[in-house]
C-alpha positions in Angstrom: 11.8 127.1 9.7 10.3 125.0 12.6 12.8 121.9 13.5 11.8 118.9 13.6 10.7 116.2 16.3 11.9 116.5 20.2 12.5 112.1 19.1 13.8 110.3 16.6 11.0 109.0 14.2 11.9 105.3 14.1 10.3 101.6 14.9 11.3 100.9 18.6 11.3 97.4 19.9 13.2 97.8 23.3 10.7 98.1 25.9 13.1 97.3 28.6 13.6 99.7 32.0 16.1 102.7 31.6 19.9 101.1 32.9 22.0 103.4 35.1 24.4 105.0 32.4 21.4 105.6 29.9 20.4 109.2 30.0 16.8 110.1 30.4 16.5 111.3 27.1 18.7 108.4 25.7 15.9 106.1 27.6 12.9 108.4 25.9 14.0 108.2 22.9 14.6 104.3 22.9 12.1 102.5 24.9 9.1 100.8 23.1 5.4 100.3 24.5 2.5 102.4 24.0 2.8 103.7 27.9 6.4 105.5 26.2 5.1 106.1 23.4 2.0 108.5 24.3 4.6 110.0 26.4 6.7 111.1 23.7 3.7 111.9 21.6 2.8 114.5 24.4 6.0 116.2 24.5 5.7 116.5 20.5 2.7 118.2 20.2 3.3 120.6 22.7 6.8 121.4 20.9 4.8 121.9 17.6 3.4 124.8 19.2 6.7 126.4 20.6 7.7 129.4 18.4 10.0 128.5 15.8 12.5 131.2 16.5 13.3 129.4 20.0 12.3 125.8 19.3 16.1 125.0 18.0 17.6 125.6 21.6 14.9 124.0 23.6 14.9 120.7 21.2 19.0 120.9 21.6 18.8 120.7 25.7 16.1 118.5 25.6 17.9 115.9 23.8 20.8 116.6 26.0 22.5 113.4 27.7 22.3 116.0 30.9 19.5 115.5 33.6 19.7 118.9 34.5 19.6 120.4 30.7 17.0 117.7 29.6 14.6 118.1 32.3 15.2 122.2 32.7 13.8 122.1 28.9 11.4 119.4 29.6 9.6 122.1 32.7 10.0 125.1 30.0 7.7 123.3 28.0 5.5 122.0 30.3 4.8 125.6 31.4 4.6 127.1 27.9 2.0 124.5 27.2 0.2 124.7 30.7 -0.3 128.4 30.5 -1.7 128.6 27.1 -4.2 125.4 28.1 -5.2 128.1 30.6 -5.8 130.6 28.1 -3.4 132.3 27.9 -1.4 134.0 25.1 2.4 132.9 25.7 5.4 135.0 24.3 9.1 133.3 24.8 12.0 135.5 25.7 9.9 138.7 25.6 12.0 142.0 25.7 12.3 144.1 28.9 13.1 147.5 29.3 16.7 148.5 30.2 17.7 145.3 30.8 19.8 142.8 28.3 18.2 139.3 29.8 15.5 137.9 28.6 12.4 136.1 31.2 11.4 132.5 29.6 7.8 134.2 28.9 5.3 136.4 28.9 1.7 135.4 29.4 -1.0 138.0 28.3 -5.0 137.9 28.2 -7.5 140.5 28.8 -6.7 140.6 32.5 -3.1 142.0 31.6 0.2 140.6 31.6 2.6 138.6 33.8 6.1 137.3 33.3 7.5 133.8 34.4 11.0 132.4 34.8 11.2 128.5 35.0 14.2 126.4 36.6 15.2 123.2 37.5 16.4 123.1 41.3 18.7 120.2 41.5 18.7 119.8 45.4 19.1 116.6 47.7 22.9 115.5 47.7 25.5 117.8 50.4 27.8 119.4 48.5 30.6 117.2 49.2 28.6 114.3 47.7 27.5 116.0 44.6 30.6 115.1 42.5 29.3 111.3 43.0 25.9 111.7 41.6 25.9 109.2 38.8 29.5 108.3 38.9 29.0 105.1 39.9 27.0 104.3 36.7 30.1 102.8 34.6 29.7 100.0 37.2 25.9 99.5 37.3 25.5 100.3 33.8 27.2 97.3 32.5 25.5 94.8 35.1 22.5 96.2 34.1 22.9 94.8 30.7 23.0 91.7 31.9 20.1 89.5 33.1 19.2 86.5 34.9 16.0 84.4 35.1 16.5 83.9 39.2 18.5 86.5 40.7 19.1 90.0 40.8 22.0 92.0 43.0 23.2 94.3 45.4 25.9 96.3 44.6 28.4 97.7 47.5 31.6 99.4 46.5 34.1 98.7 49.1 37.2 100.3 48.0 37.4 103.5 45.2 40.5 103.9 43.0 41.5 106.7 40.8 41.6 105.0 37.7 38.3 103.1 36.4 38.9 99.4 35.2 37.8 98.2 31.8 33.9 97.3 31.6 34.8 93.9 30.9 36.1 93.6 34.2 32.9 94.6 36.0 31.2 92.0 34.1 33.3 89.1 34.2 32.3 86.2 35.9 29.0 87.2 37.3 26.4 85.6 35.2 28.6 82.1 35.7 28.5 82.9 39.2 24.8 83.1 39.1 24.4 80.1 36.9 26.0 78.0 39.8 23.6 79.1 42.7 20.7 77.1 43.5 17.5 79.8 43.7 15.4 77.3 45.9 18.3 77.1 48.4 18.8 80.9 48.4 15.5 81.9 48.7 14.8 79.3 51.6 17.8 80.6 53.5 18.8 84.0 55.7 19.1 86.9 53.4 22.1 87.5 55.6 23.9 84.2 54.0 23.0 85.0 50.6 25.9 84.3 48.1 28.6 86.9 47.6 30.7 87.8 44.6 33.5 90.0 45.1 35.6 91.9 42.5 38.7 93.7 42.4 40.3 95.4 39.4 42.9 98.4 39.1 41.9 99.2 42.9 38.5 98.6 43.1 36.8 96.5 44.9 33.1 96.1 44.8 30.8 93.2 46.2 27.7 91.6 44.6 25.1 90.1 46.5 22.5 87.2 45.2 19.0 88.5 45.7 16.6 85.5 44.3 13.8 86.8 42.8 10.3 85.6 43.4 9.7 82.2 42.1 6.3 83.1 40.2 8.9 85.7 38.4 11.3 83.5 37.3 12.6 83.5 33.9 11.6 86.8 33.3 14.2 89.4 31.7 14.9 92.4 33.7 17.6 94.7 34.8 20.4 92.5 37.2 20.9 95.7 39.8 18.3 95.4 42.4 20.0 97.5 44.9 22.5 100.5 44.1 25.5 101.9 45.8 24.2 103.9 48.7 25.0 107.3 48.5 24.4 109.3 51.7 24.0 112.8 52.8 21.1 115.1 52.0 21.2 119.1 51.4 18.4 121.3 53.0 16.1 121.4 49.5 14.7 124.9 51.2 18.4 126.3 51.1 18.7 125.5 47.6 15.4 126.7 46.4 15.9 129.9 48.6 19.1 130.5 46.4 17.5 129.8 43.1 14.8 132.4 43.7 17.2 135.1 45.6 19.4 135.0 42.0 16.1 135.0 40.0 14.6 137.9 41.4 17.4 140.0 40.6 17.9 138.8 37.1 15.4 141.2 35.8 15.6 144.2 37.7 12.0 145.4 39.0 10.0 144.5 36.1 6.9 146.7 35.9 4.5 143.6 35.6 3.7 140.5 37.9 6.8 138.2 38.3 6.2 134.6 38.5 9.5 132.5 39.5 8.8 128.9 38.7 11.1 126.1 40.0 10.9 122.4 39.8 11.9 120.7 42.3 12.9 116.7 41.4 14.4 115.7 45.0 13.1 112.8 46.6 11.9 113.9 49.8 10.7 117.4 49.7 8.1 117.9 51.7 5.7 121.4 52.4 7.5 122.2 55.4 10.9 122.8 53.0 8.9 125.1 50.8 7.4 127.1 54.0 11.0 127.3 55.4 12.6 128.3 52.1 9.8 131.6 51.6 8.9 132.5 55.4 11.9 131.0 57.4 13.7 128.2 58.8 11.6 126.5 61.6 13.7 126.8 65.1 12.8 125.3 69.0 12.6 128.4 71.0 13.8 127.8 74.5 13.0 130.0 77.7 15.6 130.5 80.4 13.1 131.2 82.9 10.8 128.4 82.1 13.2 125.1 82.0 11.7 122.5 80.0 9.4 124.4 78.2 10.0 124.6 74.7 7.6 126.4 71.3 8.3 126.3 67.6 9.0 130.0 65.8 10.6 130.7 62.4 13.7 132.7 62.0 12.9 135.5 59.5 15.6 134.3 56.9 13.0 133.2 54.3 12.8 134.6 50.9 10.2 136.7 51.5 10.5 137.4 55.4 13.1 139.8 56.8 14.2 140.9 60.3 12.0 144.2 59.4 8.9 142.7 57.0 8.6 141.7 53.9 11.3 141.3 51.2 11.3 140.2 47.7 8.3 141.8 47.0 8.9 141.9 43.1 8.4 138.0 42.7 4.8 138.2 42.6 4.1 134.8 43.3 6.4 131.1 43.1 4.8 128.5 40.9 6.4 125.2 42.3 6.3 122.3 40.4 6.7 118.8 42.7 8.4 115.9 40.2 6.4 116.6 37.5 7.8 114.8 34.8 7.4 113.9 31.1 5.5 110.9 32.1 3.7 112.3 35.4 1.4 115.3 33.3 -2.0 114.3 35.0 -0.9 113.6 38.5 -0.4 116.9 39.9 -0.2 120.6 39.0 2.3 123.1 40.3 1.3 124.8 43.3 1.0 128.7 43.4 2.2 130.4 46.6 1.1 134.0 46.6 3.6 136.7 48.0 1.8 138.3 51.0 2.7 142.0 49.6 3.9 141.7 46.5 4.2 145.0 44.6 2.3 143.8 41.6 0.1 141.0 42.5 -1.2 138.5 40.0 -4.3 138.9 38.3 -5.5 135.1 39.3 -4.3 132.3 40.7 -5.5 130.4 37.7 -7.3 128.0 39.6 -4.3 126.0 40.4 -3.8 125.0 44.0 -2.4 128.0 46.2 -1.4 129.2 49.2 -1.8 132.6 50.7 -0.7 133.9 53.7 -3.5 135.4 56.4 -3.2 138.5 58.3 -2.9 136.3 61.3 0.2 134.6 60.2 -1.4 131.4 58.9 -1.3 129.5 55.7 -4.3 128.8 53.6 -4.1 125.8 51.4 -6.5 126.1 48.3 -6.5 122.7 45.9 -7.6 124.6 42.9 -10.5 124.0 40.7 -8.8 122.7 37.8 -7.7 119.1 37.4 -4.3 117.9 35.7 -5.9 115.3 33.3 -8.6 117.6 31.9 -6.3 120.7 31.7 -3.9 119.1 29.0 -7.0 117.2 27.6 -5.8 113.6 28.7 -7.4 110.5 30.2 -6.9 110.3 34.2 -4.9 107.1 33.6 -2.5 108.6 31.1 0.1 108.2 29.4 -1.6 104.0 30.5 -3.9 102.4 30.9 -1.0 99.8 29.2 1.8 99.5 32.1 5.1 100.9 31.6 6.8 97.6 31.3 5.5 94.5 30.3 5.6 91.8 33.0 7.4 89.4 30.5 9.8 92.0 29.6 
C-alpha cells in the first residue's frame, strides 16, 4: 500500500525564513506561501509516481532532520522523475547478477538499459572543521526567533567551552539592549563603532554587533541574525568527488549494462575545474630546470578516469553531476553528463542533457544540450514563482 504525502496536510500560517536550528525538511514542512506550496506540490506529485515498495524508505529519509539524508532522498526522487520525463521506464533498486547490492535505478527504453546510482557529495569544509557544521545553531537558532524592527545582529564567538549554557542565557537582555539604541545615530555612524553586546555563560563568550537595517525596511519582521559565526577552511571538492566515484564504481562489480554515477554537489564555490580535476587529474604548474622562470600548466594523472598508464574506471560510463539542484531550483538548471572517453559500455544517448566529451586531441567539448529544465518538468520558467519567496512585510 502506498504511503502518504511527503509533507503534513495542514494549514500553514508562518511565512518566515528558516532559523539556523531548523532542519531543511522542517522548514519546507512549515513555511507558508504560494512559492513554497508549489515546491511541496512538485515533490508530492513526483513522490506519487514512486513505486510503493520503495516509497516508505524514501519518505522516511526525505523527512529526516539530517541535511544529508533529506537532500540525498530528494536527489533520488529528482533523478527518478527526470528519467521518466526523458521517456524512460525506471525500475527502483533492481537486482544484479552475482551481487547482493542494488543500484538506485535501472532505466529502460527501446534503445536499451542503463543503471543509475545517486549520491549526495558533502564537501566544502576541511575534515577538522566538519564536526562544527551546524554546531553553533544552538546560539543562532534562539536568536533568530527574536525580532527587532530596527536592527539585525552579527554573532561572533569569542570563547568556547565544553558545556552549553541554557538557551535563555543566549537571548537574555538582547531585545532590551537593541531597544535602547537609536537607529539614526547608529546608521549614520561608522560601522567600526556600531554598538556591541557581550554575553557570557558557562565559559562561553559571544559578542553581538547591532546592524542597522535600511530606513525603508524598518518595522518589518525578519530573522535577527544577519551575520553568522565564521567557520573557515575548505576541502578540495575534487578530492571528495573522486573518493565518492571510486567507492560507487566498485560497489556493483562489473555490470553488463552502462552505468551512471550521479553525484549531487551542494557546496558553495564548486566550479568546473573541480570536476575536471576529479575526473581527469589535478592541475599543476610545471617548472623547467633548463628554462628558469618559464612555467606551463599540466595535469597529474590522478583522476578517476585517467591513470599513469591510460584510462581507468571504465565500468562507469558517465558521471551525471547535479550542481545545487534543490527542491526549489528545479527550473534553474539540469544536471551535466560527463561521458567516459573509453567506457567499456558506452551510454546509448546523452539524453539531450548538457554533456562533456573528451576529444582525441585531449580537449574537452562542452555542449549545453537541447532540453530546457522548465519544459522538461512541465513547469513555468519562473517556477516556483512568480510570488516572492518571503513577502516583504514578513
